[in-house]
OpenMM code with the backbone's topology and positions (N, CA, C; nanometers):
from openmm import Vec3, app, unit

residues = "MET PRO THR ASP LEU ARG GLN VAL LEU GLY ASP ARG ILE ARG ARG GLN ARG ILE ALA LEU GLY VAL SER GLN ALA ASP PHE ALA ILE GLN THR GLY ILE PRO VAL GLN VAL LEU SER ARG LEU GLU HIS GLY ARG GLN SER ILE TRP VAL GLU ARG LEU ALA ASP LEU ALA GLY ALA LEU ASN VAL SER THR ASP TYR LEU LEU GLY ARG THR ASP ASP PRO THR PRO PRO THR LYS ARG PRO ARG SER ARG LYS THR ALA SER VAL GLY".split()
positions = [
    Vec3(-3.7896, 0.6189, 1.6978),
    Vec3(-3.7912, 0.5160, 1.5737),
    Vec3(-3.6088, 0.4292, 1.5511),
    Vec3(-3.6058, 0.3107, 1.4767),
    Vec3(-3.4527, 0.2803, 1.4903),
    Vec3(-3.3811, 0.4122, 1.3885),
    Vec3(-3.2517, 0.3776, 1.4039),
    Vec3(-3.1656, 0.5226, 1.3253),
    Vec3(-3.1205, 0.4686, 1.2218),
    Vec3(-3.0543, 0.3371, 1.2027),
    Vec3(-3.0029, 0.2688, 1.1200),
    Vec3(-3.1131, 0.2581, 0.9714),
    Vec3(-3.0568, 0.2647, 0.8422),
    Vec3(-3.1860, 0.2937, 0.7322),
    Vec3(-3.2454, 0.1530, 0.7239),
    Vec3(-3.1163, 0.0726, 0.7552),
    Vec3(-3.2278, -0.0980, 0.7261),
    Vec3(-3.3407, -0.1390, 0.8170),
    Vec3(-3.3216, -0.0693, 0.9624),
    Vec3(-3.3807, -0.1235, 1.0365),
    Vec3(-3.5155, -0.0528, 1.0136),
    Vec3(-3.4965, 0.1232, 0.9756),
    Vec3(-3.6200, 0.1697, 0.9654),
    Vec3(-3.6798, 0.1361, 0.8220),
    Vec3(-3.6620, 0.0486, 0.7179),
    Vec3(-3.7182, -0.0067, 0.6061),
    Vec3(-3.7546, -0.1237, 0.6418),
    Vec3(-3.7002, -0.1993, 0.7375),
    Vec3(-3.7624, -0.3175, 0.7773),
    Vec3(-3.8765, -0.2907, 0.8502),
    Vec3(-3.8970, -0.2023, 0.9255),
    Vec3(-3.9638, -0.2230, 1.0228),
    Vec3(-4.1015, -0.1398, 0.9647),
    Vec3(-4.0773, -0.0266, 0.8513),
    Vec3(-4.1618, 0.0080, 0.7744),
    Vec3(-4.2552, -0.0855, 0.7055),
    Vec3(-4.1765, -0.1960, 0.6175),
    Vec3(-4.2160, -0.2781, 0.5303),
    Vec3(-4.3314, -0.3914, 0.6003),
    Vec3(-4.2453, -0.4281, 0.7433),
    Vec3(-4.3295, -0.5248, 0.8281),
    Vec3(-4.5114, -0.4595, 0.8574),
    Vec3(-4.4772, -0.3388, 0.9277),
    Vec3(-4.5739, -0.2630, 0.9741),
    Vec3(-4.6708, -0.2301, 0.8492),
    Vec3(-4.6268, -0.1763, 0.7312),
    Vec3(-4.7367, -0.1748, 0.6090),
    Vec3(-4.7843, -0.2924, 0.6127),
    Vec3(-4.7184, -0.4040, 0.5754),
    Vec3(-4.7819, -0.5525, 0.5535),
    Vec3(-4.8616, -0.5771, 0.6524),
    Vec3(-4.8680, -0.5805, 0.7456),
    Vec3(-4.9474, -0.6168, 0.8852),
    Vec3(-5.0692, -0.5132, 0.8525),
    Vec3(-5.0590, -0.4204, 0.8697),
    Vec3(-5.1825, -0.3098, 0.8367),
    Vec3(-5.2654, -0.3519, 0.7087),
    Vec3(-5.1907, -0.4260, 0.5916),
    Vec3(-5.2628, -0.4630, 0.4717),
    Vec3(-5.3423, -0.5991, 0.5124),
    Vec3(-5.2925, -0.6585, 0.6191),
    Vec3(-5.3678, -0.8075, 0.6678),
    Vec3(-5.2955, -0.8995, 0.6157),
    Vec3(-5.1536, -0.9055, 0.5343),
    Vec3(-5.1010, -0.9721, 0.4468),
    Vec3(-4.9982, -1.0356, 0.5327),
    Vec3(-5.0011, -1.1566, 0.5535),
    Vec3(-4.8745, -1.2637, 0.5896),
    Vec3(-4.7496, -1.2384, 0.5465),
    Vec3(-4.6441, -1.3020, 0.5978),
    Vec3(-4.5486, -1.2686, 0.5532),
    Vec3(-4.5139, -1.3777, 0.4098),
    Vec3(-4.5356, -1.4879, 0.4341),
    Vec3(-4.5959, -1.5975, 0.3436),
    Vec3(-4.6572, -1.5397, 0.2403),
    Vec3(-4.7577, -1.4946, 0.2215),
    Vec3(-4.8420, -1.4412, 0.1279),
    Vec3(-4.7929, -1.3364, 0.0388),
    Vec3(-4.6821, -1.2426, 0.1031),
    Vec3(-4.6832, -1.1385, 0.1049),
    Vec3(-4.5218, -1.1573, 0.0317),
    Vec3(-4.4721, -1.2197, 0.0460),
    Vec3(-4.3076, -1.2933, -0.0359),
    Vec3(-4.3855, -1.3774, -0.1773),
    Vec3(-4.4840, -1.4204, -0.2143),
    Vec3(-4.5595, -1.5195, -0.2875),
    Vec3(-4.5759, -1.3813, -0.3731),
    Vec3(-4.6349, -1.2756, -0.3314),
    Vec3(-4.6893, -1.1865, -0.4023),
    Vec3(-4.5805, -1.0879, -0.4783),
    Vec3(-4.4678, -1.0860, -0.3895),
    Vec3(-4.3512, -0.9913, -0.4384),
    Vec3(-4.2597, -1.0553, -0.5216),
    Vec3(-4.2764, -1.1966, -0.4916),
    Vec3(-4.1393, -1.2532, -0.5609),
    Vec3(-4.0109, -1.2708, -0.4883),
    Vec3(-4.0503, -1.2307, -0.3539),
    Vec3(-3.9093, -1.2454, -0.2803),
    Vec3(-3.9376, -1.3427, -0.1517),
    Vec3(-3.8029, -1.4166, -0.1621),
    Vec3(-3.8281, -1.5542, -0.0763),
    Vec3(-3.8136, -1.5106, 0.0844),
    Vec3(-3.9546, -1.5732, 0.1265),
    Vec3(-3.9695, -1.5697, 0.2744),
    Vec3(-3.8376, -1.5273, 0.3680),
    Vec3(-3.7212, -1.5923, 0.3274),
    Vec3(-3.6177, -1.5916, 0.4096),
    Vec3(-3.5401, -1.4544, 0.3990),
    Vec3(-3.5294, -1.3938, 0.2750),
    Vec3(-3.4986, -1.2470, 0.2198),
    Vec3(-3.6191, -1.1595, 0.2784),
    Vec3(-3.7037, -1.1840, 0.2953),
    Vec3(-3.8394, -1.0955, 0.3337),
    Vec3(-3.7772, -1.0797, 0.4772),
    Vec3(-3.8205, -1.1798, 0.5126),
    Vec3(-3.8034, -1.1940, 0.6948),
    Vec3(-3.6236, -1.1075, 0.7305),
    Vec3(-3.5157, -1.1051, 0.6479),
    Vec3(-3.4078, -1.0676, 0.7006),
    Vec3(-3.4317, -0.9278, 0.6768),
    Vec3(-3.4981, -0.8705, 0.5683),
    Vec3(-3.5576, -0.7635, 0.5435),
    Vec3(-3.5989, -0.6185, 0.6496),
    Vec3(-3.6933, -0.7374, 0.6965),
    Vec3(-3.8123, -0.7326, 0.7753),
    Vec3(-3.7431, -0.6858, 0.9315),
    Vec3(-3.6323, -0.7509, 0.9508),
    Vec3(-3.5410, -0.7597, 1.0660),
    Vec3(-3.4404, -0.6482, 1.0594),
    Vec3(-3.4229, -0.6022, 0.9338),
    Vec3(-3.3259, -0.4709, 0.9155),
    Vec3(-3.1637, -0.5653, 0.8860),
    Vec3(-3.1687, -0.6859, 0.8540),
    Vec3(-3.0663, -0.7939, 0.8322),
    Vec3(-3.0318, -0.7841, 0.7051),
    Vec3(-3.0733, -0.7284, 0.5879),
    Vec3(-3.0621, -0.7421, 0.4368),
    Vec3(-3.1162, -0.5837, 0.3989),
    Vec3(-2.9729, -0.5505, 0.3073),
    Vec3(-2.9818, -0.4704, 0.2203),
    Vec3(-3.0737, -0.5120, 0.0957),
    Vec3(-3.1343, -0.3970, -0.0091),
    Vec3(-3.2277, -0.4180, -0.0778),
    Vec3(-3.1441, -0.3153, -0.2294),
    Vec3(-3.2154, -0.4185, -0.3017),
    Vec3(-3.1583, -0.3530, -0.4659),
    Vec3(-3.2635, -0.2103, -0.4903),
    Vec3(-3.2501, -0.0926, -0.5446),
    Vec3(-3.3388, -0.0299, -0.5436),
    Vec3(-3.4753, -0.0321, -0.6591),
    Vec3(-3.4502, -0.1312, -0.7390),
    Vec3(-3.5357, -0.1984, -0.8233),
    Vec3(-3.6445, -0.2875, -0.7182),
    Vec3(-3.5954, -0.3088, -0.6231),
    Vec3(-3.6969, -0.4317, -0.5616),
    Vec3(-3.7635, -0.3248, -0.4372),
    Vec3(-3.6807, -0.2349, -0.4296),
    Vec3(-3.7561, -0.1045, -0.3116),
    Vec3(-3.8494, -0.0530, -0.3893),
    Vec3(-3.8394, -0.0506, -0.4904),
    Vec3(-3.9579, 0.0212, -0.5981),
    Vec3(-4.1124, -0.0764, -0.5901),
    Vec3(-4.0515, -0.1891, -0.6304),
    Vec3(-4.1396, -0.3012, -0.6145),
    Vec3(-4.2138, -0.3227, -0.5086),
    Vec3(-4.1380, -0.3169, -0.3791),
    Vec3(-4.2101, -0.3296, -0.2277),
    Vec3(-4.3088, -0.2110, -0.2348),
    Vec3(-4.2767, -0.1163, -0.2416),
    Vec3(-4.3479, -0.0069, -0.2223),
    Vec3(-4.4448, 0.0272, -0.3131),
    Vec3(-4.4715, -0.0342, -0.4439),
    Vec3(-4.5885, -0.0348, -0.5225),
    Vec3(-4.7058, -0.1426, -0.4599),
    Vec3(-4.6055, -0.2786, -0.4043),
    Vec3(-4.7252, -0.3611, -0.3424),
    Vec3(-4.7703, -0.3160, -0.2435),
    Vec3(-4.6820, -0.2051, -0.1344),
    Vec3(-4.7385, -0.1784, -0.0325),
    Vec3(-4.8141, -0.0912, -0.0105),
    Vec3(-4.8288, -0.0324, -0.1344),
    Vec3(-4.8825, 0.0958, -0.1579),
    Vec3(-4.8417, 0.2488, -0.0794),
    Vec3(-4.7366, 0.2273, -0.0846),
    Vec3(-4.6867, 0.3897, -0.0261),
    Vec3(-4.5611, 0.4220, -0.1145),
    Vec3(-4.5241, 0.5101, -0.1035),
    Vec3(-4.3677, 0.6008, -0.1651),
    Vec3(-4.2582, 0.5219, -0.0762),
    Vec3(-4.1407, 0.5289, -0.1668),
    Vec3(-4.0480, 0.4952, -0.1285),
    Vec3(-3.9653, 0.5724, -0.0404),
    Vec3(-3.9889, 0.6486, -0.0260),
    Vec3(-3.9659, 0.7899, 0.0855),
    Vec3(-4.0063, 0.7475, 0.2182),
    Vec3(-4.1059, 0.6892, 0.1818),
    Vec3(-4.1811, 0.6684, 0.3419),
    Vec3(-4.0830, 0.5441, 0.4038),
    Vec3(-4.0973, 0.4382, 0.3073),
    Vec3(-3.9792, 0.3194, 0.3379),
    Vec3(-3.8706, 0.3606, 0.3882),
    Vec3(-3.8158, 0.4483, 0.3313),
    Vec3(-3.6521, 0.4746, 0.3974),
    Vec3(-3.6572, 0.5647, 0.4794),
    Vec3(-3.7780, 0.6154, 0.5337),
    Vec3(-3.8012, 0.6942, 0.6748),
    Vec3(-3.7648, 0.8720, 0.6178),
    Vec3(-3.7469, 0.8877, 0.4744),
    Vec3(-3.7476, 1.0231, 0.4496),
    Vec3(-3.8890, 1.1134, 0.4660),
    Vec3(-3.9966, 1.0376, 0.5069),
    Vec3(-4.1003, 1.0861, 0.5318),
    Vec3(-4.1898, 1.0021, 0.6276),
    Vec3(-4.3386, 1.0581, 0.7173),
    Vec3(-4.3715, 0.9817, 0.7986),
    Vec3(-4.5321, 0.9686, 0.6930),
    Vec3(-4.5343, 1.0292, 0.5973),
    Vec3(-4.7054, 1.0269, 0.4700),
    Vec3(-4.6538, 0.9150, 0.4276),
    Vec3(-4.7210, 0.7873, 0.4179),
    Vec3(-4.6761, 0.6923, 0.3191),
    Vec3(-4.7590, 0.7146, 0.2053),
    Vec3(-4.8350, 0.8306, 0.1555),
    Vec3(-4.8995, 0.8290, 0.0527),
    Vec3(-4.7901, 0.8380, -0.0775),
    Vec3(-4.8309, 0.7730, -0.1722),
    Vec3(-4.7616, 0.7176, -0.2937),
    Vec3(-4.7498, 0.8227, -0.3604),
    Vec3(-4.6771, 0.9176, -0.4293),
    Vec3(-4.6619, 0.9934, -0.5232),
    Vec3(-4.7956, 0.9805, -0.6373),
    Vec3(-4.8425, 1.0943, -0.6686),
    Vec3(-4.9651, 1.0458, -0.8345),
    Vec3(-4.8166, 1.0682, -0.9561),
    Vec3(-4.8920, 0.9787, -1.0502),
    Vec3(-4.8000, 0.9831, -1.1766),
    Vec3(-4.8382, 1.1355, -1.2067),
    Vec3(-4.7363, 1.1703, -1.2432),
    Vec3(-4.7000, 1.3263, -1.2869),
    Vec3(-4.6650, 1.3375, -1.4629),
    Vec3(-4.7764, 1.3714, -1.4982),
    Vec3(-4.7432, 1.4249, -1.6960),
    Vec3(-4.5986, 1.4764, -1.6857),
    Vec3(-4.5696, 1.3817, -1.7894),
    Vec3(-4.4157, 1.4183, -1.7923),
    Vec3(-4.4244, 1.5565, -1.8955),
    Vec3(-4.3270, 1.6580, -1.8076),
    Vec3(-4.2748, 1.8282, -1.8906),
    Vec3(-4.2695, 1.7974, -2.0192),
    Vec3(-4.2917, 1.9234, -2.1162),
    Vec3(-4.2528, 1.8945, -2.2258),
    Vec3(-4.1051, 1.9753, -2.2041),
    Vec3(-4.0183, 1.9608, -2.2112),
    Vec3(-3.8810, 2.0446, -2.2342),
    Vec3(-3.8478, 2.1359, -2.3732),
    Vec3(-3.8858, 2.2595, -2.3393),
    Vec3(-3.8363, 2.3483, -2.4662),
    Vec3(-3.7388, 2.3800, -2.5358),
    Vec3(-3.6957, 2.3885, -2.6614),
    Vec3(-3.5677, 2.3990, -2.7120),
    Vec3(-3.5375, 2.5164, -2.6415),
    Vec3(-3.3763, 2.5549, -2.6264),
    Vec3(-3.3356, 2.6832, -2.5929),
    Vec3(-3.3083, 2.6926, -2.7292),
    Vec3(-3.3525, 2.8700, -2.7371),
    Vec3(-3.2912, 2.9352, -2.8533),
    Vec3(-3.1660, 3.0151, -2.8342),
    Vec3(-3.0823, 3.0022, -2.9033),
    Vec3(-3.0169, 3.1076, -2.8285),
    Vec3(-2.8988, 3.1192, -2.9275),
] * unit.nanometer
topology = app.Topology()
chain = topology.addChain("A")
for resn in residues:
    res = topology.addResidue(resn, chain)
    for name in ("N", "CA", "C"):
        topology.addAtom(name, app.Element.getBySymbol(name[0]), res)
């Protein structure tokens, strides 16, 4: 597996897009990312904003940790209910 973070990200975006059976052009339309930018992302030659990373993870139905190579499990996290903060008494 590539060790450069952009290479890992690009490889995982490309592999997941292909696994979903979506062309690069269609995925670009779906995500609002120009084809040229998507191509550079998939080839590890483009950095990405965190908001766009979150959007890509959602479109690919994977976790951001998977795209960043922090886990090999692509399963997106489930929505967790917000915990209530208790006031400290003191």
